[in-house]
C-alpha positions as CSV (number, residue, x, y, z in Angstrom):
1,M,0.0,0.0,0.0
2,S,1.1,3.6,-0.7
3,R,2.3,5.8,2.1
4,I,0.3,8.7,3.4
5,G,2.3,11.8,4.4
6,V,1.2,14.3,7.1
7,V,2.8,17.7,7.4
8,A,2.2,19.7,10.6
9,A,3.8,22.8,11.9
10,L,4.5,21.9,15.5
11,E,4.7,18.6,17.3
12,R,2.2,19.8,20.0
13,E,-0.5,19.9,17.3
14,V,-0.2,16.1,16.7
15,A,1.4,14.9,20.0
16,P,-1.7,12.9,21.2
17,L,-1.6,10.9,18.0
18,V,2.2,10.3,17.4
19,R,3.6,10.0,21.0
20,S,4.0,6.2,20.7
21,W,5.0,6.0,17.1
22,K,8.4,5.0,15.8
23,T,10.7,7.9,14.9
24,R,13.6,8.3,12.5
25,T,15.7,11.3,11.7
26,R,16.6,12.3,8.1
27,E,18.6,15.2,6.6
28,H,17.1,17.2,3.8
29,S,18.6,20.4,2.3
30,G,20.7,21.0,5.3
31,R,18.1,20.5,8.0
32,S,17.4,17.5,10.2
33,Y,13.8,16.3,10.3
34,T,12.2,13.8,12.7
35,F,9.6,11.6,11.0
36,F,7.0,9.7,13.0
37,E,5.9,6.4,11.4
38,N,3.0,4.1,12.0
39,G,2.5,1.5,9.3
40,D,1.9,3.4,6.1
41,V,1.5,6.8,7.7
42,V,4.4,9.2,8.2
43,V,4.2,12.5,10.1
44,V,6.7,15.4,10.0
45,C,6.5,18.7,11.9
46,G,8.2,21.2,9.7
47,G,7.8,24.5,11.6
48,I,5.6,27.6,11.4
49,G,5.3,29.4,8.1
50,L,5.0,28.9,4.3
51,E,8.7,28.3,3.6
52,P,9.3,25.7,6.5
53,A,6.1,24.0,5.4
54,R,7.2,23.8,1.8
55,R,10.6,22.4,2.8
56,A,9.1,19.8,5.1
57,A,6.7,18.7,2.4
58,E,9.5,18.3,-0.1
59,A,11.5,16.3,2.5
60,M,8.5,14.0,3.1
61,I,8.0,13.5,-0.7
62,Q,11.7,12.8,-1.4
63,E,12.2,10.5,1.6
64,F,8.9,8.5,1.6
65,Q,7.2,9.0,-1.8
66,P,3.7,9.2,-0.4
67,S,0.7,8.9,-2.8
68,H,-1.2,11.4,-0.6
69,I,-0.1,14.3,1.5
70,V,-2.2,16.2,4.0
71,S,-1.5,19.5,5.7
72,V,-2.8,19.5,9.3
73,G,-2.6,21.9,12.2
74,F,-4.1,24.8,14.0
75,V,-5.9,27.7,12.3
76,G,-7.4,31.0,13.3
77,A,-11.1,31.3,12.7
78,L,-12.3,34.0,10.3
79,D,-15.9,32.9,10.5
80,P,-17.2,34.3,13.9
81,K,-19.4,31.2,14.3
82,L,-16.4,28.9,14.6
83,R,-15.3,28.0,18.1
84,A,-12.0,26.6,19.4
85,G,-11.8,22.9,18.7
86,A,-13.9,23.1,15.5
87,V,-12.4,20.8,12.8
88,L,-12.3,21.9,9.2
89,Q,-11.7,20.0,6.0
90,P,-11.5,22.8,3.4
91,R,-12.3,22.2,-0.2
92,T,-10.3,25.2,-1.4
93,V,-6.9,26.5,-0.1
94,I,-5.8,30.0,-1.2
95,D,-2.3,31.4,-1.0
96,A,-2.8,35.1,0.0
97,K,0.7,35.9,-1.4
98,D,-0.4,35.4,-5.0
99,G,-4.0,34.4,-4.9
100,S,-3.4,30.9,-6.2
101,R,-6.0,28.3,-5.4
102,T,-5.9,24.6,-4.8
103,D,-8.9,22.3,-4.9
104,T,-8.5,19.5,-2.4
105,G,-11.3,17.5,-4.1
106,C,-13.3,17.0,-0.9
107,G,-14.5,18.9,2.1
108,E,-16.1,22.3,2.1
109,G,-15.3,26.0,2.6
110,T,-12.1,27.9,2.1
111,L,-8.8,28.2,4.0
112,V,-6.4,31.0,3.3
113,S,-2.7,30.8,4.0
114,F,-1.2,34.1,5.1
115,G,2.5,35.0,5.6
116,S,2.3,36.1,9.3
117,V,0.3,35.5,12.4
118,A,-3.2,37.1,11.9
119,G,-4.6,39.3,14.7
120,R,-8.2,40.3,15.0
121,E,-8.0,43.2,12.4
122,Q,-6.1,41.1,9.9
123,K,-8.6,38.3,10.3
124,E,-11.4,40.7,9.4
125,K,-9.6,41.8,6.2
126,L,-8.9,38.2,5.1
127,C,-12.5,37.2,5.7
128,K,-13.7,40.1,3.5
129,A,-11.0,39.5,0.8
130,Y,-11.4,35.8,0.4
131,G,-14.6,34.7,2.0
132,A,-12.6,32.1,3.9
133,A,-13.6,30.4,7.1
134,A,-10.1,30.2,8.6
135,V,-6.5,31.2,8.2
136,D,-3.2,29.3,8.6
137,M,0.4,29.8,7.6
138,E,1.3,26.5,5.9
139,A,-1.4,24.7,3.8
140,A,-0.8,26.5,0.5
141,A,2.9,25.8,0.6
142,V,2.3,22.1,1.2
143,A,-0.3,22.1,-1.6
144,Q,2.1,23.6,-4.0
145,A,4.9,21.1,-3.1
146,A,2.4,18.2,-3.6
147,Q,1.2,19.5,-7.0
148,L,4.7,19.9,-8.3
149,C,5.4,16.3,-7.5
150,G,2.1,14.9,-8.7
151,V,1.0,13.9,-5.2
152,E,-2.7,14.1,-4.1
153,F,-3.2,16.8,-1.5
154,G,-5.7,17.3,1.4
155,A,-6.0,19.6,4.4
156,L,-7.4,19.0,7.8
157,K,-7.4,21.9,10.3
158,V,-8.7,22.8,13.7
159,V,-9.5,26.2,15.2
160,S,-7.2,27.2,18.1
161,D,-8.1,30.9,18.1
162,E,-11.5,32.4,17.4
163,A,-12.2,35.3,15.1
164,D,-12.2,37.9,17.8
165,F,-9.1,36.6,19.6
166,D,-5.8,38.5,19.3
167,I,-2.9,36.1,19.4
168,P,0.0,37.3,21.6
169,A,3.0,38.5,19.6
170,M,4.8,35.2,18.9
171,E,6.4,35.8,15.5
172,K,9.6,37.3,16.8
173,F,10.2,34.0,18.7
174,V,10.0,31.9,15.5
175,G,13.3,31.2,13.8
176,A,14.0,31.1,10.1
177,D,13.5,27.3,10.3
178,G,9.9,27.8,11.6
179,R,10.7,26.6,15.1
180,L,9.2,28.4,18.0
181,N,11.5,29.2,20.9
182,A,9.0,28.4,23.6
183,A,11.3,29.3,26.5
184,K,12.0,32.8,25.2
185,F,8.3,33.3,24.5
186,A,7.4,32.2,28.1
187,L,10.0,34.6,29.6
188,H,8.6,37.4,27.4
189,V,5.0,36.7,28.7
190,A,6.1,36.2,32.3
191,V,7.1,39.9,32.8
192,R,4.1,41.3,31.0
193,P,1.0,40.6,33.1
194,W,-1.3,42.1,30.5
195,L,-0.5,39.1,28.2
196,W,-1.2,36.4,30.8
197,A,-4.9,36.0,30.2
198,G,-4.6,35.7,26.5
199,T,-1.7,33.3,26.7
200,I,-3.5,31.1,29.2
201,A,-6.6,31.1,27.0
202,L,-4.5,30.2,23.9
203,A,-2.8,27.4,25.7
204,R,-6.1,26.0,26.9
205,N,-7.7,26.3,23.4
206,S,-4.6,24.8,21.8
207,A,-4.8,21.7,24.0
208,R,-8.4,21.3,23.2
209,A,-7.7,21.8,19.5
210,S,-4.9,19.2,19.5
211,R,-7.2,16.5,20.9
212,A,-9.9,17.3,18.4
213,L,-7.4,17.4,15.5
214,C,-5.8,14.0,16.4
215,G,-9.2,12.3,16.6
216,A,-10.3,13.7,13.3
217,L,-6.9,12.9,11.7
218,D,-7.2,9.3,12.8
219,R,-10.6,9.0,11.1
220,Y,-9.3,10.9,8.0
221,L,-6.3,8.5,7.6
222,I,-8.7,5.5,7.7
223,L,-10.8,7.0,4.9
224,V,-7.7,7.8,2.8
225,A,-6.4,4.3,3.3
226,V,-9.7,2.8,2.3
227,A,-9.8,5.0,-0.8
228,E,-6.2,3.9,-1.7
229,I,-7.2,0.2,-1.4
230,T,-10.3,0.7,-3.5
231,K,-8.3,2.6,-6.1
232,G,-5.8,-0.2,-6.2
233,G,-8.5,-2.8,-6.7
234,T,-9.9,-1.1,-9.7
235,T,-6.7,-0.6,-11.7
């Protein structure tokens, strides 16, 4: 059976699913990646942002030759009706950088990938500009890497911050490789009491989102595997 590749930004997004999986480390384009493997499914956490996501997807494709690759992780809600923990399987993924669109072939609604963390005002602008339900920073790059290599693409996302929520300023703690320096961010917040409530709320919502995502991803992978088997039986 063909492999299914999963690309997340941060390990904490998929930790409940992969914590007991086998791991292996591979080098790709000067960076070391940890891959989590369970049967025919491989997960890699490439970091935050479009460029880290693209590189991680390329590493996944080169090392494991998946027939299907899915971008998973946390998103910010643009639709005010969406609550933390809501799972989305978007039909359309838009790259806000150039307006390019990817049809995932299933699901519904639109996800837009933006080049930086979107606060409340930016979320409102993106909602008006694209009619999207949610915003992330990685899916469009994974989609483009998959298309270039002729690999089927899908997206599965979960809301970690609602439309009216302003995320604490985390971007300056993200390195060029997309990795979040959690220790420095924690120190930054610790001496700024006005950030405590928002950071605690984000942590709580992120934990809830991670559990919801991993449950949905487990079901998604079963459906993809069944589709692969069915496809193989009809060729």
